[in-house]
Backbone as CSV, one residue per row, in Angstrom:
resi,resn,N_x,N_y,N_z,CA_x,CA_y,CA_z,C_x,C_y,C_z
1,UNK,28.208,-5.757,33.963,27.504,-4.466,33.896,26.038,-4.695,33.572
2,UNK,25.132,-4.019,34.288,23.694,-4.169,34.047,23.302,-3.494,32.737
3,UNK,22.524,-4.196,31.942,22.044,-3.654,30.672,20.663,-3.058,30.895
4,UNK,20.510,-1.751,30.641,19.238,-1.087,30.880,18.411,-1.031,29.589
5,UNK,17.125,-0.788,29.781,16.222,-0.637,28.630,16.630,0.564,27.783
6,UNK,17.144,1.617,28.446,17.581,2.811,27.709,18.777,2.495,26.811
7,UNK,19.681,1.626,27.304,20.833,1.226,26.491,20.369,0.465,25.245
8,UNK,19.427,-0.441,25.449,18.916,-1.242,24.325,18.244,-0.329,23.305
9,UNK,17.441,0.614,23.807,16.743,1.559,22.917,17.738,2.386,22.105
10,UNK,18.779,2.880,22.768,19.772,3.699,22.084,20.478,2.910,20.985
11,UNK,20.824,1.656,21.276,21.510,0.827,20.290,20.592,0.498,19.118
12,UNK,19.334,0.219,19.417,18.365,-0.080,18.345,18.216,1.119,17.413
13,UNK,18.113,2.324,17.986,17.912,3.521,17.177,19.121,3.844,16.303
14,UNK,20.307,3.511,16.793,21.527,3.841,16.034,21.877,2.801,14.977
15,UNK,21.338,1.591,15.135,21.708,0.515,14.201,20.546,-0.058,13.405
16,UNK,19.322,0.152,13.898,18.179,-0.461,13.233,18.017,-1.929,13.567
17,UNK,18.795,-2.433,14.502,18.704,-3.846,14.882,17.451,-4.099,15.712
18,UNK,17.016,-5.358,15.785,15.874,-5.724,16.595,16.198,-5.654,18.076
19,UNK,15.151,-5.642,18.908,15.334,-5.476,20.349,16.173,-6.600,20.948
20,UNK,15.851,-7.843,20.613,16.578,-8.967,21.196,18.024,-9.001,20.707
21,UNK,18.230,-8.626,19.428,19.603,-8.592,18.899,20.421,-7.510,19.581
22,UNK,19.776,-6.339,19.825,20.484,-5.251,20.499,20.846,-5.638,21.932
23,UNK,19.912,-6.279,22.623,20.165,-6.707,23.996,21.298,-7.729,24.043
24,UNK,21.288,-8.668,23.091,22.339,-9.680,23.068,23.703,-9.060,22.786
25,UNK,23.726,-8.070,21.873,24.992,-7.412,21.542,25.581,-6.718,22.768
26,UNK,24.740,-6.051,23.532,25.214,-5.366,24.731,25.676,-6.363,25.796
27,UNK,24.968,-7.469,25.878,25.363,-8.512,26.834,26.715,-9.101,26.472
28,UNK,26.890,-9.379,25.184,28.137,-9.987,24.706,29.323,-9.056,24.862
29,UNK,29.072,-7.732,24.862,30.168,-6.759,24.918,30.209,-6.020,26.255
30,UNK,29.531,-6.586,27.272,29.542,-6.025,28.624,29.085,-4.571,28.650
31,UNK,28.088,-4.247,27.809,27.503,-2.915,27.835,28.261,-1.847,27.084
32,UNK,29.352,-2.200,26.392,30.134,-1.222,25.628,29.381,-0.908,24.339
33,UNK,28.869,0.328,24.219,28.013,0.692,23.091,28.742,0.581,21.753
34,UNK,29.950,1.097,21.672,30.699,1.032,20.414,31.011,-0.407,20.026
35,UNK,31.392,-1.198,21.011,31.697,-2.603,20.739,30.435,-3.357,20.328
36,UNK,29.292,-2.961,20.906,28.029,-3.606,20.558,27.658,-3.324,19.103
37,UNK,27.921,-2.078,18.665,27.666,-1.732,17.258,28.519,-2.607,16.337
38,UNK,29.797,-2.746,16.687,30.692,-3.581,15.883,30.227,-5.042,15.890
39,UNK,29.750,-5.502,17.033,29.267,-6.890,17.145,28.087,-7.102,16.196
40,UNK,27.178,-6.147,16.187,26.022,-6.250,15.289,26.449,-6.217,13.824
41,UNK,27.439,-5.389,13.542,27.919,-5.285,12.153,28.529,-6.603,11.698
42,UNK,29.281,-7.232,12.576,29.906,-8.503,12.190,28.866,-9.597,11.975
43,UNK,27.722,-9.467,12.634,26.647,-10.450,12.477,25.699,-10.085,11.332
44,UNK,25.982,-8.932,10.685,25.119,-8.505,9.588,23.787,-7.956,10.046
45,UNK,23.700,-7.533,11.319,22.427,-7.087,11.875,22.300,-5.572,11.947
46,UNK,23.331,-4.848,11.552,23.268,-3.390,11.590,23.141,-2.783,10.203
47,UNK,22.955,-3.616,9.206,22.834,-3.107,7.840,21.616,-2.217,7.660
48,UNK,20.539,-2.563,8.329,19.262,-1.895,8.084,19.351,-0.393,8.290
49,UNK,20.081,0.052,9.325,20.146,1.473,9.620,20.770,2.261,8.476
50,UNK,21.752,1.693,7.798,22.418,2.387,6.708,21.512,2.552,5.494
51,UNK,20.456,1.745,5.421,19.594,1.764,4.247,18.282,2.504,4.475
52,UNK,18.067,2.956,5.702,16.766,3.507,6.066,16.417,4.797,5.335
53,UNK,17.431,5.533,4.820,17.131,6.783,4.133,17.012,6.608,2.622
54,UNK,17.050,5.376,2.141,16.933,5.132,0.708,15.475,4.899,0.347
55,UNK,15.036,5.501,-0.748,13.636,5.439,-1.142,13.237,4.037,-1.562
56,UNK,12.172,3.551,-0.951,11.629,2.244,-1.319,10.267,2.473,-1.969
57,UNK,10.220,2.362,-3.293,8.983,2.634,-4.031,8.523,1.443,-4.855
58,UNK,9.314,0.380,-4.859,8.890,-0.861,-5.520,8.290,-1.775,-4.449
59,UNK,8.168,-3.050,-4.741,7.660,-3.972,-3.740,6.429,-4.715,-4.202
60,UNK,5.578,-5.073,-3.238,4.398,-5.878,-3.540,3.212,-5.446,-2.686
61,UNK,2.027,-5.652,-3.251,0.772,-5.582,-2.505,0.263,-7.014,-2.371
62,UNK,-0.093,-7.408,-1.153,-0.659,-8.741,-0.931,-2.093,-8.596,-0.440
63,UNK,-2.961,-9.512,-0.887,-4.346,-9.531,-0.414,-4.636,-10.882,0.222
64,UNK,-5.384,-10.845,1.313,-5.809,-12.062,2.003,-7.281,-11.914,2.364
65,UNK,-8.018,-13.008,2.255,-9.440,-13.004,2.590,-9.736,-14.155,3.538
66,UNK,-10.506,-13.851,4.575,-10.980,-14.880,5.504,-12.469,-14.628,5.726
67,UNK,-13.307,-15.378,5.016,-14.748,-15.199,5.120,-15.185,-13.834,4.644
68,UNK,-15.784,-13.061,5.539,-16.254,-11.725,5.177,-15.271,-10.627,5.497
69,UNK,-14.001,-10.958,5.664,-12.961,-9.969,5.949,-11.815,-10.114,4.956
70,UNK,-11.385,-9.007,4.417,-10.235,-9.016,3.515,-9.256,-7.924,3.908
71,UNK,-7.966,-8.150,3.657,-6.943,-7.136,3.921,-6.052,-6.983,2.684
72,UNK,-5.574,-5.771,2.505,-4.567,-5.481,1.482,-3.400,-4.812,2.191
73,UNK,-2.192,-5.284,1.931,-0.989,-4.778,2.603,0.063,-4.443,1.560
74,UNK,0.697,-3.288,1.725,1.803,-2.909,0.827,3.112,-2.894,1.611
75,UNK,4.087,-3.652,1.114,5.451,-3.588,1.636,6.358,-3.197,0.484
76,UNK,7.120,-2.132,0.701,7.967,-1.600,-0.370,9.415,-2.057,-0.255
77,UNK,10.064,-2.138,-1.404,11.495,-2.402,-1.506,12.082,-1.352,-2.444
78,UNK,13.402,-1.327,-2.536,14.038,-0.335,-3.401,13.948,-0.706,-4.875
79,UNK,14.002,-1.998,-5.186,14.022,-2.430,-6.585,12.976,-3.503,-6.845
80,UNK,12.572,-3.588,-8.087,11.630,-4.625,-8.500,12.279,-6.005,-8.420
81,UNK,13.597,-6.041,-8.506,14.321,-7.314,-8.420,14.030,-8.013,-7.088
82,UNK,14.027,-7.239,-6.004,13.742,-7.821,-4.690,12.298,-8.299,-4.609
83,UNK,11.394,-7.599,-5.291,9.986,-8.015,-5.291,9.810,-9.413,-5.889
84,UNK,10.788,-9.848,-6.663,10.741,-11.190,-7.267,11.465,-12.234,-6.411
85,UNK,12.039,-11.777,-5.294,12.789,-12.655,-4.400,11.825,-13.514,-3.582
86,UNK,12.047,-14.819,-3.552,11.140,-15.743,-2.858,11.060,-15.443,-1.360
87,UNK,12.181,-15.045,-0.738,12.164,-14.737,0.690,11.327,-13.491,0.970
88,UNK,11.450,-12.492,0.107,10.659,-11.270,0.265,9.178,-11.583,0.084
89,UNK,8.854,-12.391,-0.915,7.462,-12.765,-1.153,6.880,-13.521,0.038
90,UNK,7.671,-14.408,0.636,7.207,-15.143,1.817,6.946,-14.181,2.974
91,UNK,7.826,-13.198,3.147,7.648,-12.188,4.188,6.346,-11.421,3.976
92,UNK,6.120,-10.968,2.743,4.911,-10.195,2.433,3.659,-11.027,2.708
93,UNK,3.689,-12.283,2.317,2.549,-13.159,2.552,2.268,-13.365,4.033
94,UNK,3.322,-13.541,4.829,3.156,-13.738,6.264,2.625,-12.475,6.947
95,UNK,3.102,-11.310,6.488,2.626,-10.050,7.066,1.139,-9.858,6.742
96,UNK,0.745,-10.184,5.522,-0.665,-10.065,5.146,-1.540,-10.996,5.988
97,UNK,-1.032,-12.174,6.261,-1.767,-13.111,7.113,-1.946,-12.521,8.515
98,UNK,-0.891,-11.908,9.038,-0.966,-11.278,10.363,-1.940,-10.105,10.367
99,UNK,-2.089,-9.453,9.223,-2.967,-8.279,9.127,-4.431,-8.618,9.345
100,UNK,-4.810,-9.855,9.101,-6.211,-10.254,9.299,-6.650,-10.102,10.753
101,UNK,-5.688,-10.115,11.671,-6.014,-10.078,13.105,-5.937,-8.684,13.706
102,UNK,-5.584,-7.655,12.902,-5.465,-6.288,13.433,-6.294,-5.329,12.589
103,UNK,-6.348,-4.062,13.036,-7.225,-3.096,12.366,-6.513,-2.025,11.574
104,UNK,-5.224,-1.783,11.845,-4.525,-0.731,11.114,-3.036,-1.053,11.035
105,UNK,-2.320,-0.228,10.277,-0.917,-0.529,10.004,-0.038,-0.380,11.244
106,UNK,-0.412,0.515,12.166,0.365,0.670,13.405,0.295,-0.602,14.247
107,UNK,-0.911,-1.146,14.341,-1.076,-2.398,15.088,-0.387,-3.548,14.370
108,UNK,-0.391,-3.509,13.046,0.272,-4.565,12.276,1.774,-4.558,12.528
109,UNK,2.382,-3.390,12.603,3.822,-3.291,12.846,4.218,-3.959,14.152
110,UNK,3.317,-3.923,15.151,3.599,-4.491,16.462,3.100,-5.931,16.600
111,UNK,2.347,-6.425,15.612,1.745,-7.761,15.703,2.808,-8.856,15.723
112,UNK,2.518,-9.913,16.460,3.459,-11.031,16.557,3.507,-11.826,15.256
113,UNK,4.710,-12.134,14.816,4.896,-12.964,13.629,6.064,-13.905,13.904
114,UNK,5.756,-15.110,14.367,6.792,-16.082,14.672,7.671,-15.706,15.841
115,UNK,7.072,-15.043,16.856,7.829,-14.707,18.051,8.462,-13.339,18.056
116,UNK,8.343,-12.590,16.969,8.860,-11.224,16.893,7.796,-10.314,16.302
117,UNK,7.837,-9.008,16.639,6.916,-8.079,15.991,7.194,-8.017,14.483
118,UNK,6.165,-7.718,13.714,6.309,-7.608,12.263,7.427,-6.637,11.894
119,UNK,7.513,-5.499,12.584,8.520,-4.501,12.223,9.936,-5.048,12.393
120,UNK,10.143,-5.939,13.368,11.470,-6.522,13.550,11.751,-7.579,12.496
121,UNK,10.723,-8.295,12.073,10.897,-9.254,10.982,11.325,-8.534,9.708
122,UNK,10.762,-7.356,9.484,11.141,-6.576,8.306,12.569,-6.067,8.440
123,UNK,12.950,-5.620,9.639,14.333,-5.186,9.868,15.310,-6.332,9.618
124,UNK,14.950,-7.517,10.072,15.802,-8.687,9.834,15.944,-8.951,8.333
125,UNK,14.844,-8.778,7.587,14.879,-9.022,6.142,15.739,-7.985,5.430
126,UNK,15.719,-6.749,5.936,16.573,-5.698,5.354,18.040,-6.100,5.485
127,UNK,18.417,-6.561,6.681,19.803,-6.960,6.929,20.203,-8.139,6.053
128,UNK,19.280,-9.057,5.837,19.600,-10.267,5.089,19.602,-10.041,3.580
129,UNK,18.581,-9.332,3.088,18.435,-9.159,1.633,19.267,-7.990,1.123
130,UNK,19.449,-6.964,1.962,20.350,-5.879,1.580,19.697,-4.687,0.925
131,UNK,18.387,-4.517,1.082,17.695,-3.339,0.569,16.787,-2.780,1.642
132,UNK,16.552,-1.464,1.565,15.579,-0.878,2.467,14.179,-1.402,2.142
133,UNK,13.388,-1.648,3.166,12.004,-2.106,3.000,11.141,-1.363,4.004
134,UNK,9.912,-1.084,3.624,9.003,-0.399,4.532,7.622,-1.037,4.485
135,UNK,7.031,-1.176,5.664,5.629,-1.565,5.775,4.858,-0.254,5.633
136,UNK,4.321,-0.019,4.453,3.770,1.301,4.160,2.331,1.481,4.621
137,UNK,1.466,0.500,4.349,0.053,0.686,4.675,-0.706,-0.632,4.614
138,UNK,-1.878,-0.632,5.202,-2.812,-1.747,5.076,-4.229,-1.181,5.070
139,UNK,-5.118,-1.869,4.416,-6.535,-1.520,4.454,-7.326,-2.793,4.681
140,UNK,-8.395,-2.638,5.436,-9.240,-3.779,5.773,-10.647,-3.533,5.248
141,UNK,-11.287,-4.583,4.752,-12.630,-4.473,4.194,-13.482,-5.619,4.715
142,UNK,-14.688,-5.286,5.136,-15.606,-6.307,5.621,-16.916,-6.251,4.845
143,UNK,-17.569,-7.384,4.744,-18.849,-7.460,4.062,-19.414,-8.857,4.184
144,UNK,-20.574,-9.076,3.556,-21.159,-10.417,3.577,-20.184,-11.418,2.969
145,UNK,-19.596,-11.024,1.840,-18.555,-11.815,1.171,-17.526,-10.855,0.603
146,UNK,-16.274,-11.260,0.603,-15.210,-10.426,0.034,-14.459,-11.224,-1.032
147,UNK,-14.332,-10.627,-2.211,-13.569,-11.222,-3.311,-12.250,-10.482,-3.452
148,UNK,-11.234,-11.175,-3.932,-9.915,-10.562,-4.104,-9.393,-10.799,-5.519
149,UNK,-8.614,-9.832,-6.000,-7.993,-9.960,-7.320,-6.631,-9.281,-7.269
150,UNK,-5.651,-9.900,-7.906,-4.308,-9.316,-7.998,-3.936,-9.167,-9.458
151,UNK,-3.505,-7.973,-9.826,-3.064,-7.713,-11.201,-1.539,-7.791,-11.259
152,UNK,-1.031,-8.355,-12.338,0.423,-8.569,-12.478,0.960,-9.364,-11.289
153,UNK,0.359,-10.509,-11.037,0.728,-11.325,-9.879,2.175,-11.797,-9.968
154,UNK,2.912,-11.612,-8.869,4.284,-12.102,-8.774,4.303,-13.469,-8.106
155,UNK,3.297,-13.714,-7.276,3.123,-14.997,-6.586,1.661,-15.051,-6.172
156,UNK,1.247,-16.146,-5.595,-0.146,-16.301,-5.215,-0.578,-15.219,-4.220
157,UNK,-1.588,-14.432,-4.607,-2.134,-13.421,-3.713,-1.339,-12.156,-3.587
158,UNK,-0.366,-11.915,-4.440,0.419,-10.680,-4.362,0.926,-10.249,-5.728
159,UNK,1.009,-8.937,-5.902,1.456,-8.389,-7.177,1.555,-6.881,-7.091
160,UNK,1.415,-6.203,-8.238,1.561,-4.750,-8.283,0.282,-4.016,-7.885
161,UNK,-0.870,-4.619,-8.161,-2.152,-4.020,-7.797,-2.999,-5.079,-7.102
162,UNK,-3.529,-4.751,-5.933,-4.421,-5.660,-5.214,-5.786,-5.020,-5.048
163,UNK,-6.847,-5.796,-5.247,-8.210,-5.280,-5.136,-9.033,-6.205,-4.244
164,UNK,-9.838,-5.608,-3.378,-10.823,-6.319,-2.573,-12.198,-5.764,-2.909
165,UNK,-13.187,-6.626,-3.034,-14.562,-6.202,-3.300,-15.494,-6.886,-2.305
166,UNK,-16.256,-6.092,-1.552,-17.269,-6.629,-0.646,-18.616,-6.613,-1.367
167,UNK,-19.378,-7.687,-1.225,-20.657,-7.759,-1.937,-21.630,-8.690,-1.235
168,UNK,-22.893,-8.526,-1.579,-23.931,-9.454,-1.148,-24.401,-10.225,-2.372
169,UNK,-24.833,-11.450,-2.178,-25.249,-12.281,-3.303,-24.293,-13.444,-3.494
170,UNK,-24.548,-14.237,-4.559,-23.793,-15.485,-4.730,-22.937,-15.561,-5.997
171,UNK,-22.960,-14.536,-6.836,-22.237,-14.624,-8.109,-20.780,-14.185,-7.922
172,UNK,-19.942,-15.126,-7.545,-18.525,-14.826,-7.300,-17.802,-14.432,-8.580
173,UNK,-18.232,-14.986,-9.725,-17.571,-14.687,-11.005,-17.755,-13.218,-11.370
174,UNK,-18.966,-12.699,-11.193,-19.205,-11.288,-11.497,-18.455,-10.390,-10.521
175,UNK,-18.416,-10.776,-9.246,-17.668,-9.994,-8.254,-16.192,-9.907,-8.637
176,UNK,-15.642,-11.005,-9.148,-14.247,-10.992,-9.579,-14.071,-10.083,-10.798
177,UNK,-15.032,-10.094,-11.703,-14.962,-9.204,-12.866,-14.997,-7.737,-12.429
178,UNK,-15.805,-7.444,-11.405,-15.844,-6.083,-10.871,-14.483,-5.712,-10.273
179,UNK,-13.850,-6.666,-9.590,-12.519,-6.421,-9.032,-11.512,-6.130,-10.141
180,UNK,-11.601,-6.849,-11.237,-10.721,-6.600,-12.377,-10.992,-5.219,-12.970
181,UNK,-12.256,-4.832,-13.044,-12.630,-3.500,-13.518,-11.983,-2.428,-12.638
182,UNK,-12.070,-2.606,-11.324,-11.496,-1.639,-10.391,-9.992,-1.510,-10.591
183,UNK,-9.317,-2.637,-10.796,-7.868,-2.603,-11.034,-7.552,-1.776,-12.268
184,UNK,-8.361,-1.922,-13.315,-8.081,-1.261,-14.591,-8.498,0.203,-14.604
185,UNK,-9.654,0.523,-14.030,-10.258,1.849,-14.200,-9.987,2.785,-13.030
186,UNK,-9.729,2.267,-11.857,-9.344,3.049,-10.679,-10.420,4.059,-10.269
187,UNK,-11.607,3.603,-9.893,-12.642,4.533,-9.418,-12.223,5.224,-8.126
188,UNK,-12.742,6.437,-7.925,-12.387,7.193,-6.730,-13.220,6.789,-5.523
189,UNK,-14.448,6.294,-5.756,-15.328,5.903,-4.656,-16.394,4.966,-5.188
190,UNK,-17.110,4.329,-4.266,-18.176,3.410,-4.653,-19.319,4.159,-5.322
191,UNK,-19.734,5.279,-4.736,-20.840,6.067,-5.275,-20.613,7.538,-4.934
192,UNK,-21.555,8.392,-5.349,-21.389,9.824,-5.131,-21.345,10.179,-3.652
193,UNK,-22.122,9.464,-2.830,-22.181,9.759,-1.400,-20.839,9.532,-0.701
194,UNK,-20.017,8.637,-1.243,-18.740,8.315,-0.606,-17.565,9.131,-1.153
195,UNK,-17.832,10.026,-2.099,-16.762,10.868,-2.619,-16.368,11.927,-1.598
196,UNK,-15.097,12.240,-1.541,-14.595,13.307,-0.686,-15.141,14.643,-1.214
197,UNK,-15.879,15.409,-0.400,-16.429,16.689,-0.868,-15.370,17.648,-1.396
198,UNK,-14.192,17.631,-0.794,-13.111,18.506,-1.253,-12.668,18.124,-2.660
199,UNK,-12.656,16.817,-2.952,-12.301,16.317,-4.286,-13.320,16.808,-5.319
200,UNK,-14.606,16.750,-4.970,-15.672,17.194,-5.878,-15.598,18.702,-6.087
201,UNK,-15.404,19.442,-5.001,-15.352,20.899,-5.099,-14.166,21.363,-5.934
202,UNK,-13.039,20.696,-5.798,-11.858,21.055,-6.602,-12.140,20.888,-8.088
203,UNK,-12.778,19.776,-8.447,-13.109,19.546,-9.851,-14.108,20.587,-10.343
204,UNK,-15.072,20.947,-9.500,-16.062,21.951,-9.891,-15.394,23.289,-10.172
205,UNK,-14.438,23.674,-9.345,-13.733,24.933,-9.552,-12.919,24.912,-10.843
206,UNK,-12.304,23.776,-11.136,-11.553,23.639,-12.390,-12.490,23.815,-13.580
207,UNK,-13.643,23.152,-13.510,-14.607,23.258,-14.605,-15.159,24.680,-14.731
208,UNK,-15.352,25.366,-13.614,-15.814,26.754,-13.637,-14.793,27.651,-14.330
209,UNK,-13.535,27.472,-13.998,-12.477,28.284,-14.606,-12.392,28.046,-16.107
210,UNK,-12.525,26.771,-16.505,-12.499,26.445,-17.931,-13.672,27.100,-18.644
211,UNK,-14.858,27.008,-18.040,-16.063,27.562,-18.660,-15.996,29.082,-18.778
212,UNK,-15.432,29.735,-17.762,-15.352,31.197,-17.791,-14.418,31.705,-18.878
213,UNK,-13.454,30.866,-19.250,-12.558,31.242,-20.343,-13.323,31.418,-21.658
214,UNK,-14.505,30.815,-21.751,-15.307,30.918,-22.975,-15.979,32.270,-23.114
215,UNK,-16.071,33.015,-21.986,-16.695,34.333,-22.030,-18.208,34.304,-22.010
216,UNK,-18.801,33.162,-21.782,-20.258,33.039,-21.753,-20.832,33.643,-20.462
217,UNK,-22.112,34.022,-20.463,-22.754,34.573,-19.263,-22.775,33.554,-18.127
218,UNK,-22.848,34.050,-16.879,-22.808,33.186,-15.709,-23.936,32.159,-15.677
219,UNK,-25.154,32.579,-16.112,-26.268,31.627,-16.090,-26.064,30.482,-17.064
220,UNK,-25.399,30.752,-18.162,-25.078,29.700,-19.128,-23.986,28.801,-18.557
221,UNK,-23.013,29.421,-17.893,-21.912,28.667,-17.286,-22.441,27.695,-16.231
222,UNK,-23.417,28.144,-15.415,-23.996,27.282,-14.383,-24.590,26.017,-14.991
223,UNK,-25.293,26.160,-16.088,-25.892,24.994,-16.753,-24.811,24.089,-17.334
224,UNK,-23.759,24.702,-17.890,-22.641,23.924,-18.422,-21.983,23.090,-17.322
225,UNK,-21.807,23.734,-16.149,-21.135,23.061,-15.033,-21.969,21.898,-14.534
226,UNK,-23.289,22.078,-14.458,-24.165,20.993,-14.012,-23.966,19.750,-14.874
227,UNK,-23.953,19.936,-16.175,-23.779,18.809,-17.094,-22.407,18.174,-16.981
228,UNK,-21.404,19.025,-16.880,-20.034,18.508,-16.800,-19.793,17.750,-15.494
229,UNK,-20.371,18.248,-14.400,-20.180,17.576,-13.112,-20.917,16.237,-13.071
230,UNK,-22.090,16.160,-13.682,-22.801,14.878,-13.747,-21.973,13.850,-14.504
231,UNK,-21.362,14.289,-15.596,-20.507,13.401,-16.388,-19.274,12.982,-15.573
232,UNK,-18.684,13.943,-14.870,-17.500,13.662,-14.052,-17.822,12.652,-12.949
233,UNK,-18.927,12.866,-12.236,-19.311,11.978,-11.138,-19.580,10.561,-11.632
234,UNK,-20.150,10.446,-12.836,-20.395,9.123,-13.413,-19.087,8.425,-13.763
235,UNK,-18.081,9.198,-14.123,-16.802,8.618,-14.541,-15.945,8.158,-13.366
236,UNK,-16.124,8.766,-12.188,-15.228,8.453,-11.064,-15.861,7.563,-9.998
237,UNK,-17.165,7.304,-10.069,-17.820,6.437,-9.084,-18.050,5.058,-9.678
238,UNK,-17.691,4.042,-8.924,-17.703,2.665,-9.424,-19.055,2.252,-9.998
239,UNK,-20.121,2.424,-9.236,-21.412,1.895,-9.680,-21.936,2.586,-10.932
240,UNK,-21.417,3.790,-11.238,-21.881,4.537,-12.403,-20.956,4.421,-13.611
241,UNK,-19.822,3.771,-13.455,-18.884,3.628,-14.571,-19.373,2.580,-15.566
242,UNK,-19.010,2.782,-16.844,-19.292,1.763,-17.854,-18.447,0.533,-17.548
243,UNK,-19.092,-0.615,-17.451,-18.429,-1.859,-17.059,-17.489,-2.309,-18.170
244,UNK,-16.222,-2.563,-17.856,-15.254,-2.927,-18.887,-15.622,-4.237,-19.588
245,UNK,-16.324,-5.117,-18.884,-16.716,-6.390,-19.483,-17.865,-6.204,-20.462
246,UNK,-18.753,-5.244,-20.172,-19.893,-4.943,-21.046,-20.183,-3.453,-20.940
247,UNK,-19.561,-2.626,-21.794,-19.695,-1.168,-21.697,-21.119,-0.651,-21.898
248,UNK,-22.033,-1.490,-22.356,-23.425,-1.066,-22.493,-24.116,-0.946,-21.137
249,UNK,-23.513,-1.527,-20.095,-24.062,-1.479,-18.744,-23.120,-0.744,-17.809
250,UNK,-23.689,-0.092,-16.796,-22.844,0.417,-15.713,-22.462,-0.759,-14.814
251,UNK,-21.459,-0.553,-13.983,-21.068,-1.606,-13.041,-22.228,-1.945,-12.116
252,UNK,-22.921,-0.910,-11.655,-24.053,-1.144,-10.766,-25.149,-1.967,-11.423
253,UNK,-25.445,-1.662,-12.693,-26.487,-2.393,-13.419,-26.062,-3.834,-13.683
254,UNK,-24.781,-4.033,-14.026,-24.278,-5.376,-14.291,-24.311,-6.228,-13.018
255,UNK,-23.955,-5.616,-11.903,-24.000,-6.338,-10.630,-25.433,-6.722,-10.281
256,UNK,-26.344,-5.776,-10.448,-27.753,-6.047,-10.153,-28.303,-7.171,-11.020
257,UNK,-27.934,-7.167,-12.304,-28.398,-8.217,-13.218,-27.873,-9.583,-12.803
258,UNK,-26.719,-9.606,-12.147,-26.126,-10.869,-11.692,-26.609,-11.259,-10.294
259,UNK,-27.473,-10.425,-9.714,-28.017,-10.746,-8.397,-27.105,-10.404,-7.242
260,UNK,-26.159,-9.479,-7.449,-25.277,-9.063,-6.359,-25.321,-7.550,-6.200
261,UNK,-24.883,-7.097,-5.029,-24.747,-5.662,-4.766,-23.351,-5.410,-4.215
262,UNK,-22.636,-4.480,-4.835,-21.295,-4.126,-4.371,-21.442,-3.161,-3.202
263,UNK,-20.866,-3.500,-2.057,-21.015,-2.673,-0.856,-19.732,-1.937,-0.464
264,UNK,-18.626,-2.267,-1.083,-17.381,-1.576,-0.776,-16.228,-2.158,-1.571
265,UNK,-15.129,-1.416,-1.652,-13.953,-1.939,-2.343,-12.694,-1.256,-1.833
266,UNK,-11.574,-1.914,-2.060,-10.248,-1.365,-1.791,-9.399,-1.616,-3.030
267,UNK,-8.700,-0.600,-3.468,-7.722,-0.762,-4.562,-6.391,-0.224,-4.063
268,UNK,-5.350,-1.040,-4.112,-4.037,-0.634,-3.631,-2.987,-0.964,-4.687
269,UNK,-2.202,0.033,-5.055,-1.174,-0.142,-6.090,0.196,0.194,-5.519
270,UNK,1.161,-0.618,-5.828,2.521,-0.421,-5.317,3.059,0.955,-5.701
271,UNK,3.542,1.674,-4.704,4.263,2.921,-4.959,3.428,4.136,-5.254
272,UNK,2.089,4.017,-5.320,1.296,5.194,-5.671,1.464,6.271,-4.604
273,UNK,1.731,7.479,-5.063,1.906,8.599,-4.153,3.306,8.800,-3.625
274,UNK,4.235,7.890,-3.917,5.619,8.043,-3.449,6.402,8.877,-4.450
275,UNK,7.053,9.907,-3.962,7.875,10.762,-4.820,9.313,10.260,-4.805
276,UNK,9.848,10.022,-5.997,11.232,9.557,-6.123,12.091,10.686,-6.658
277,UNK,13.084,11.084,-5.865,13.992,12.127,-6.322,15.025,11.521,-7.267
278,UNK,15.187,12.181,-8.420,16.135,11.693,-9.415,17.255,12.713,-9.618
279,UNK,18.466,12.218,-9.703,19.610,13.067,-9.995,20.012,12.878,-11.441
280,UNK,20.584,13.929,-12.045,21.086,13.723,-13.391,22.389,12.923,-13.314
281,UNK,22.830,12.419,-14.455,23.982,11.526,-14.474,25.233,12.201,-13.921
282,UNK,25.452,13.490,-14.274,26.632,14.199,-13.810,26.623,14.313,-12.288
283,UNK,25.422,14.587,-11.727,25.314,14.700,-10.283,25.600,13.373,-9.599
284,UNK,25.147,12.273,-10.210,25.402,10.950,-9.643,26.900,10.644,-9.627
285,UNK,27.590,10.993,-10.724,29.037,10.764,-10.803,29.775,11.592,-9.748
286,UNK,29.376,12.865,-9.637,30.024,13.748,-8.650,29.802,13.234,-7.249
287,UNK,28.600,12.741,-6.977,28.276,12.219,-5.653,29.110,10.999,-5.347
288,UNK,29.244,10.116,-6.346,30.034,8.887,-6.157,31.498,9.215,-5.932
289,UNK,31.955,10.310,-6.543,33.357,10.706,-6.411,33.611,11.466,-5.107
290,UNK,32.532,11.773,-4.383,32.678,12.439,-3.097,32.877,13.917,-3.183
291,UNK,32.424,14.513,-4.323,32.586,15.949,-4.465,31.439,16.701,-3.809
């Protein structure tokens, strides 16, 4: 029986198996879809589909730098235990290496990694390790020089928080200190010009509402808001923040004193923004009992 591309696609979607594995299963079972599913199950290649609806909020961020280009990649797993698994760490490192050659996460998913697309390598790892995993995001940063820092490193170049800093100048030690500052303080943008206007406007409205609760006249409130917004902008922009290494200086001033200029940064933390639904214990018991 001829195996069509539509048959392979249907089997892949129902099992989560890779394209070549799905094609082989259909070939081995003479195109019988149900038998092909069973064939994949016996080979341990259909596990991934059963795990695809489970929340993956743990995992690792990996950073890689090649000259003036750096990438940060997040791959999630269901548990922190898997993040400590050597095979998972090797996978994350290889995916980050592949990321240097592409521009976004969609292209990364399709990028070749040892003869298979990255997304299929991840599917294979799900079947082997036994947890859901997702290639969640990547960010790329370019500059004259790029420094990297990993906080809570689980292995070389990967951990819970990854930071990239682009800069001009020769003081690599100060650039690394700035990367450590970013990991700890979590600035929203490099400077005021790079802040999202909607983010600034939302904060201004919050401050206006707080000020109006005081009952003061509008002209007084306007002056209050000006001062509060200047303080807020200094707190959330990297170059204006007090440097954790020397709080008497801003990050921008400390960089300038060291003969460097920070031109961009990326901060990526495992699981940020992922909502995890939690059940109470009674609900978990009832669910396990099939009620």
